[in-house]
C-alpha positions in Angstrom: 0.0 0.0 0.0 1.4 3.4 -1.0 1.2 6.1 1.7 0.7 9.6 0.4 3.1 12.0 2.1 1.1 15.1 3.1 2.7 15.9 6.5 6.4 16.1 5.9 8.6 18.6 4.0 12.1 17.6 2.6 14.7 19.6 4.6 16.4 20.6 1.3 13.3 22.5 0.3 13.1 24.5 3.5 15.3 27.4 2.5 13.3 28.1 -0.7 10.0 27.8 1.2 11.1 30.4 3.7 12.3 32.7 1.0 9.4 32.4 -1.4 6.6 32.3 1.2 7.9 34.7 3.9 10.8 36.6 2.2 13.3 35.2 4.7 16.8 34.3 3.6 18.4 31.6 5.7 21.5 29.5 5.1 21.3 25.7 4.9 24.2 25.7 7.4 21.9 27.4 10.0 19.0 24.9 9.3 21.4 22.0 9.7 22.5 23.5 13.1 18.9 23.6 14.2 18.5 20.0 13.3 21.8 19.0 15.0 20.7 20.4 18.3 17.2 18.9 17.8 15.5 22.3 17.7 14.0 21.2 14.5 12.8 17.5 14.5 14.3 15.7 11.6 12.8 12.4 10.4 14.4 10.1 7.8 12.7 8.0 5.2 15.3 6.1 3.3 18.0 8.6 2.3 15.6 11.6 2.4 15.5 13.9 5.4 12.2 15.5 6.4 10.8 17.8 9.0 7.1 17.7 10.1 5.1 20.5 8.4 4.6 22.4 11.7 8.4 22.9 12.0 8.3 25.2 9.0 6.5 27.6 11.3 9.1 27.0 14.0 11.9 27.7 11.5 10.1 30.9 10.3 9.7 32.1 13.9 13.3 31.5 14.8 14.5 33.2 11.5 12.5 36.3 12.3 13.8 36.5 15.8 17.3 36.1 14.5 16.8 39.1 12.2 15.4 41.2 15.0 18.1 40.4 17.5 20.4 43.2 18.7 23.3 42.8 21.1 21.9 45.5 23.3 19.2 42.9 24.4 21.9 41.3 26.5 22.7 44.4 28.6 19.9 44.1 31.3 21.2 40.6 32.3 24.8 41.5 33.2 25.7 38.1 31.8 29.4 37.2 32.1 29.2 33.5 31.3 30.9 31.5 28.5 32.2 33.6 25.6 32.1 30.4 23.4 28.4 29.8 23.7 26.1 29.9 20.7 23.3 32.4 21.1 19.7 31.8 19.8 16.7 34.1 20.4 13.8 31.7 21.1 11.0 34.2 22.0 10.5 38.0 22.0 12.0 38.4 25.4 14.0 35.1 25.9 17.5 34.2 24.7 19.1 30.8 24.8 22.9 30.2 25.2 24.3 26.7 24.6 27.8 25.4 24.2 28.9 24.1 20.8 29.6 20.3 20.6 31.0 18.4 17.6 28.6 15.5 18.2 24.8 15.7 17.9 23.6 16.8 21.3 20.0 17.6 21.9 18.8 20.7 23.7 16.5 20.0 26.6 13.0 19.4 25.3 11.5 22.3 27.4 13.4 24.8 25.0 11.3 23.5 22.1 8.1 24.1 24.2 9.1 27.7 24.8 9.6 28.1 21.0 6.2 26.5 20.4 4.6 28.8 23.0 2.9 25.9 24.7 3.9 27.0 28.3 2.5 30.5 27.9 -0.2 32.0 30.3 0.8 35.7 30.0 3.2 38.0 28.2 3.7 40.0 31.4 7.3 41.1 31.9 9.3 40.6 35.1 12.8 41.5 36.2 15.5 40.0 34.0 16.5 36.5 35.2 19.2 34.0 34.3 18.6 30.3 34.5 21.3 27.7 34.2 19.7 24.3 33.8 20.4 21.0 32.0 23.5 22.3 30.4 22.0 25.5 28.9 21.5 29.1 30.0 18.3 31.0 29.5 18.0 34.8 29.8 14.4 36.0 30.0 12.1 38.8 31.2 8.9 36.8 30.6 7.0 35.9 33.7 5.4 32.8 32.2 8.8 31.5 30.9 10.3 32.0 34.4 7.4 30.1 35.9 7.7 27.3 33.4 11.4 26.9 33.8 11.0 26.8 37.6 8.5 23.9 37.2 11.0 22.1 34.9 13.7 22.4 37.5 11.3 21.1 40.2 10.4 18.1 38.0 14.1 17.5 37.2 14.9 17.2 40.9 12.0 14.7 41.3 13.2 12.6 38.4 16.7 12.5 39.8 15.2 10.8 42.9 13.7 8.2 40.6 17.0 7.6 38.8 18.7 7.1 42.2 16.0 4.7 43.5 16.9 1.2 44.5 14.7 -0.4 41.8 16.1 1.7 39.0 19.7 0.7 39.9 19.1 -3.0 40.5 17.0 -4.1 37.5 17.6 -4.0 33.8 15.0 -4.6 31.1 14.9 -4.3 27.4 13.5 -1.1 26.1 13.5 0.7 29.5 13.1 4.5 29.2 14.7 5.3 32.5 17.6 7.1 30.9 15.3 9.5 28.9 12.5 10.0 31.5 13.1 13.8 31.6 12.7 14.0 27.8 9.5 12.0 27.8 7.9 13.8 30.8 8.7 17.4 29.5 7.4 16.4 26.0 4.1 15.2 27.5 3.2 17.3 30.5 2.9 20.6 28.7 -0.1 19.1 26.8 -2.0 18.2 29.9 -3.2 20.1 32.9 -3.5 19.7 36.7 -6.5 17.4 36.2 -4.9 15.1 33.7 -4.6 11.4 34.2 -1.9 9.2 32.6 -2.2 5.7 31.2 1.0 3.8 30.5 -0.7 1.4 28.2 2.3 -0.9 27.4 4.2 -0.3 30.6 7.0 -2.8 30.3 9.3 -2.4 33.4 7.2 0.5 34.6 9.9 3.3 34.4 7.5 5.8 32.8 4.7 4.9 35.2 7.2 5.6 38.0 7.8 9.1 36.6 4.1 9.8 36.2 3.6 8.8 39.8 5.4 12.0 40.7 3.1 14.1 38.6 -0.6 12.9 38.7 -2.9 10.0 38.8 -1.4 7.1 36.8 -2.7 3.8 35.5 -0.5 1.1 34.0 -1.3 -1.8 31.8 0.5 -4.5 29.8 -0.4 -7.8 28.2 2.2 -9.5 30.4 1.4 -9.9 34.1 4.9 -9.5 35.4 5.1 -6.0 33.9 2.0 -4.9 35.7 3.5 -6.2 39.0 6.7 -4.2 38.4 4.8 -1.0 37.5 2.6 -1.2 40.6 5.4 -1.2 43.0 6.9 2.0 41.5 4.2 4.3 42.8 3.0 5.3 46.3 0.9 3.1 48.5 3.3 1.3 50.7 5.8 2.1 53.4 9.0 0.8 54.9 7.5 -0.1 58.3 4.7 -2.1 56.6 7.2 -3.9 54.4 9.3 -4.8 57.4 6.3 -6.3 59.2 5.2 -8.1 56.0 8.7 -9.6 55.5 8.5 -11.2 59.0 5.1 -12.7 58.1 6.3 -14.0 54.8 9.4 -15.5 56.4 7.4 -17.8 58.6 5.7 -19.4 55.7 8.9 -19.4 53.7 10.8 -21.3 56.3 8.0 -23.9 56.7 8.0 -24.5 53.0 11.8 -24.6 52.8 12.0 -27.3 55.4 9.5 -29.4 53.5 11.5 -29.0 50.2 14.8 -29.6 52.0 13.6 -33.1 53.0 13.1 -34.0 49.4 16.3 -32.5 48.0 18.8 -32.7 50.8 21.3 -34.8 48.8 21.3 -32.3 45.9 21.5 -29.3 48.2 24.6 -30.7 50.0 26.3 -31.6 46.7 25.6 -28.2 45.2 27.0 -26.4 48.2 30.1 -28.6 48.2 30.8 -27.7 44.5 30.3 -23.9 45.2 33.2 -24.1 47.7 35.6 -26.0 45.4 38.9 -24.3 44.5 38.6 -22.8 41.0 42.3 -23.2 40.4 41.3 -26.7 39.2 38.7 -25.2 36.9 38.5 -28.2 34.5 37.8 -30.6 37.4 35.2 -28.3 38.9 33.5 -27.9 35.6 33.4 -31.7 35.2 31.9 -32.2 38.6 29.3 -29.4 38.2 28.3 -30.7 34.7 27.8 -34.2 36.1 25.7 -32.7 39.0 23.5 -30.8 36.5 23.1 -33.9 34.4 22.0 -35.9 37.4 19.1 -33.5 38.3 16.0 -34.3 36.4 13.9 -31.4 35.1 10.4 -31.4 33.6 10.4 -31.2 29.8 7.6 -31.1 27.2 10.0 -32.4 24.6 11.5 -35.4 26.3 10.1 -38.4 28.2 10.0 -37.7 32.0 10.4 -40.2 34.7 7.1 -41.4 36.2 7.8 -39.5 39.4 8.4 -36.1 37.8 5.7 -36.6 35.1 3.0 -37.4 37.7 4.1 -34.6 40.0 3.8 -31.9 37.3 0.6 -33.4 35.8 -1.1 -33.1 39.2 0.0 -29.5 39.6 -1.1 -28.5 36.1 -4.6 -29.5 37.2 -4.2 -27.8 40.6 -1.6 -25.1 40.8 -1.8 -24.7 44.6 -0.7 -28.2 45.5 2.0 -28.2 48.2 4.9 -28.2 48.0 5.3 -25.6 45.3 8.0 -26.9 43.0 7.6 -25.2 39.6 11.0 -23.5 39.6 12.7 -26.4 41.1 11.6 -28.8 38.3 11.7 -26.3 35.4 14.7 -24.0 36.0 17.2 -25.5 38.4 20.6 -25.4 36.9 19.2 -23.6 33.9 18.8 -20.0 35.1 19.2 -20.6 38.8 20.9 -23.0 41.2 18.9 -25.8 42.9 18.9 -24.0 46.3 17.9 -20.7 44.6 15.0 -22.5 42.8 13.8 -24.0 46.0 13.9 -20.6 47.7 12.0 -19.0 44.8 9.2 -21.7 45.1 9.1 -21.2 48.9 8.8 -17.4 48.7 6.2 -17.8 46.0 4.2 -20.1 48.3 4.6 -17.6 51.2 3.3 -14.7 49.0 0.2 -16.7 48.1 -0.6 -16.8 51.8 -1.1 -13.0 51.9 -4.8 -12.3 52.0 -4.8 -8.7 50.7 -4.6 -8.7 46.9 -2.7 -5.4 46.5 -0.1 -6.3 49.2 0.2 -9.7 47.6 0.9 -8.1 44.2 3.4 -5.7 45.7 5.4 -8.6 47.2 5.2 -10.5 44.0 6.6 -7.4 42.2 9.6 -7.5 44.6 10.1 -11.2 43.9 10.0 -10.5 40.1 12.7 -7.8 40.5 14.8 -10.1 42.6 14.5 -13.1 40.3 15.4 -10.9 37.3 18.5 -9.6 39.0 20.0 -13.0 40.1 19.4 -15.2 37.1 22.3 -16.5 35.1 21.2 -14.9 31.8 22.3 -12.9 28.9 21.6 -9.1 29.5 18.9 -9.9 32.1 16.7 -11.7 29.6 15.7 -15.4 29.6 15.6 -16.3 26.0 18.2 -18.9 26.5 20.4 -20.2 29.3 24.0 -19.0 29.6 26.4 -21.6 28.2 28.4 -23.4 30.9 32.1 -23.7 30.1 35.5 -22.9 31.7 35.1 -19.2 30.8 31.7 -18.8 32.3 32.0 -21.2 35.3 33.2 -18.7 37.9 30.5 -16.1 37.1 27.7 -18.8 37.1 28.8 -20.3 40.4 29.2 -16.9 42.0 25.7 -15.9 40.9 24.1 -19.2 42.0 25.6 -18.8 45.5 23.4 -15.7 46.1 20.5 -16.0 48.5 17.2 -15.3 46.8 15.6 -14.6 50.2 18.2 -11.9 50.9 17.7 -10.3 47.5 13.9 -10.4 47.8 13.6 -9.1 51.3 16.1 -6.3 50.6 14.1 -5.2 47.6 10.7 -5.4 49.3 11.8 -3.2 52.1 13.9 -0.7 50.1 11.4 -0.3 47.3 8.7 0.3 49.9 10.8 3.0 51.4 11.2 4.6 48.0 7.4 4.4 47.6 7.0 7.0 50.4 8.6 9.6 48.1 5.9 9.3 45.4 2.7 11.3 45.4 0.4 8.9 43.5 -0.1 5.2 43.4 0.2 3.2 40.1 -3.2 1.6 39.5 -3.3 -1.5 37.3 -5.5 -2.2 34.3 -5.5 -5.6 32.6 -4.0 -5.9 29.2 -3.8 -6.1 26.3 -4.2 -2.5 25.1 -7.9 -2.9 23.9 -8.9 -4.1 27.3 -7.0 -1.3 29.0 -8.6 1.4 26.9 -12.1 0.1 27.4 -11.6 0.0 31.2 -10.0 3.4 31.3 -12.9 4.9 29.3 -15.3 3.4 32.0 -13.2 5.1 34.8 -12.4 8.4 33.1 -14.2 9.7 30.1 -11.9 12.6 29.3 -8.6 14.4 30.2 -6.4 11.3 29.8 -3.0 11.2 28.2 -2.1 7.7 26.9 1.6 6.9 26.7 2.3 4.4 23.9 5.6 2.6 24.0 5.1 -0.5 21.8 8.0 -2.7 20.7 10.4 -1.1 18.2 11.5 -4.4 16.8 10.0 -7.8 16.2 11.6 -9.4 19.3 9.1 -11.4 21.2 9.2 -10.1 24.8 7.2 -13.1 25.9 10.2 -15.2 24.9 12.8 -12.9 26.6 10.9 -12.8 29.9 8.9 -16.1 29.9 10.5 -17.0 33.3 9.1 -13.8 35.0 5.7 -14.4 33.5 5.7 -18.0 34.8 6.7 -16.7 38.2 3.6 -14.5 38.4 1.2 -16.9 36.8 2.7 -20.0 38.5 0.6 -22.3 36.3 3.0 -25.1 35.6 3.1 -24.5 31.8 4.8 -26.5 29.1 8.6 -26.5 29.2 10.0 -26.4 25.7 13.6 -26.7 24.4 16.7 -25.6 26.3 15.2 -22.3 27.4 12.3 -24.2 29.1 9.8 -21.9 27.3 6.1 -21.6 27.7 4.3 -23.0 24.7 3.5 -20.4 22.0 1.5 -23.0 20.1 -0.7 -23.7 23.1 -1.3 -20.0 23.7 0.8 -19.9 26.9 3.0 -17.1 25.6 1.5 -13.7 24.5 1.9 -13.1 20.8 2.2 -9.4 20.2 0.9 -8.0 16.9 4.2 -6.3 16.4 6.1 -9.6 16.2 6.0 -9.8 12.4 8.4 -9.2 9.5 5.7 -7.4 7.6 6.4 -3.7 8.0 3.0 -2.6 6.6 1.2 -4.7 9.2 3.2 -3.0 11.9 2.3 0.4 10.6 -1.3 -0.6 10.3 -1.2 -1.7 13.9 0.2 1.7 15.1 -2.4 3.5 13.1 -5.2 1.3 14.7 -4.0 1.9 18.3 -3.4 5.7 17.9 -6.8 6.2 16.2 -8.5 4.1 18.9 -6.9 6.4 21.6 -8.0 9.5 19.7 -11.5 8.1 19.2 -11.8 7.8 23.0 -11.1 11.6 23.2 -7.7 11.0 24.7 -4.3 12.5 23.8 -1.8 9.9 22.5 2.0 10.2 23.3 3.8 7.8 21.0 7.4 6.8 21.8 9.5 5.4 18.9 13.0 5.5 17.5 14.6 6.0 14.1 15.8 2.3 14.1 12.3 0.9 14.7 10.7 -1.4 12.1 7.9 1.0 11.2 8.3 4.3 9.2 7.3 7.2 11.4 6.5 9.2 8.2 4.1 6.5 7.1 2.4 6.1 10.5 1.8 9.8 10.9 0.5 10.2 7.4 -1.8 7.2 8.0 -3.2 8.8 11.2 -3.6 12.3 9.7 -5.4 10.9 6.6 -8.0 9.3 8.9 -8.3 11.8 11.7 -8.0 15.6 11.9 -5.6 16.2 14.7 -2.8 18.4 16.0 0.6 16.7 16.1 3.6 17.8 18.1 7.1 16.3 17.4 9.9 15.9 19.9 13.2 14.2 19.5 16.5 13.6 21.3 19.8 11.7 20.9 19.9 8.4 22.7 21.5 5.0 22.4 20.2 1.4 22.5 22.2 -1.6 23.8 22.5 -4.4 21.3 21.8 -8.0 22.3 24.4 -10.8 22.4 27.8 -11.5 23.9 29.5 -8.4 22.3 26.8 -5.9 23.1 27.3 -2.4 21.6 25.8 1.0 22.2 23.9 1.9 19.1 23.2 5.7 18.6 19.6 6.4 17.8 17.1 9.2 17.7 14.2 8.8 20.2 10.9 10.5 19.3 7.9 11.4 21.4 5.0 12.4 19.1 1.8 13.9 20.6 -1.5 13.4 18.8 -4.5 15.5 19.9 -7.8 15.2 18.0 -9.3 18.5 16.9 -12.7 19.2 18.4 
């Protein structure tokens, strides 16, 4: 299907448009500089460089201000800062100074909002003020600009608290936005108001939900259960003293279950502990003993014939998940992603959590266990697509990780994250996924004044494959156990199959169009996160949406990098976008 380009202007045509339409002469060098600092939002389609049509007006405004500027405008500020800074007038009474960098370095996103005039409540003047924030200097006499920058500084301080939180520094998930939260929040908030509510509709690890919890009422949803658990525990609603008390209660049930499991696995536990304390100077010998130990421990498999004991035990629990003892991780993932003792501890904590009567508290504890399990697994880049290969090179790291106490990691997270929770203003409320279900429920709760943050997968990677262990931890349903990775069965519908997991680019673009239009049809604002290395064409998606719905569209972009997957992971430079769609009434 051919998509007609009606919304984007080739950058090469911009100089002639400004001259012919507005009588403004600007050099291509100046336009390229505006793109380099992300004042103009550049989008690529193949080899062609475009800007969104609204940026023609941005460029016109900046060109007119450039022509009007006089050096005497600097005099009221008594500014004696850097003499090497570039100067750009961004409003009638506001001047930006920024240092020149050889690499592409994005200006803070709030600068673009000043140029767009989205902050403005009044043109009233005030005493000249100088702000130095996020690496730039702003000189202004506009009261609204001053008020807006003060609010930006306040939010920056709050987001710094998030970045320093225990959860943010102890968990790592694919596609997490924690490094660009400031960019996302400042791009979005100016389009809402004090009454706005926020829906993180594909919340992933919950980093953006966490940031929204500092700002206003927030709801989080995801098709995968473990994501919702992670998001919930990143808002307010719990406290350190409550968590300490809960930990003591959980521990009683945990110890009871541990003793029950220890009776059945004493021989393996003692042998594993003995191997952990062997001298690694004899690495080849230790590797042989550990490999033999792993080979001797039978796991449940859907692909192989199991012993009668293991087969019957798992079959019974498939029919009744709450049978005691809990042993899913012990028979699925021992010596695959965790040690035997660790797997028994996970099962025992999971049993203890199920004894909590209050649903919200139970989910909070389960979120802490998900975070702990994610952090200790012997995996590649914190994802469970396949086990880490055991050889002489990896032996030391695997043994070191499998010595860790799951109880220690879990209890530490439960208490510390609960303490972090006391700093947040709003709780993170959960809505079931997938996205259609979440939108329907959100419409029932709040008919208007909702901003939906859409952060769908950029690539065709199946997140249900990368994080199947965490989903199994939450569901605890004794699923199938396929191949080396002990996967949930995709064929039997045990793994969520996202509509973005396809090689057909047109279908991905159609899917984005469908979701964005559905959000707009509900009367909500859509904030779409995407990057320039995603499978879909941003140009095509925006043109699709605009052809079906009359709406205002606001583009924001910043420099970022993604971590590649695999043993030799690289930092890949990308451009991250946040694109706001608001239906015209």
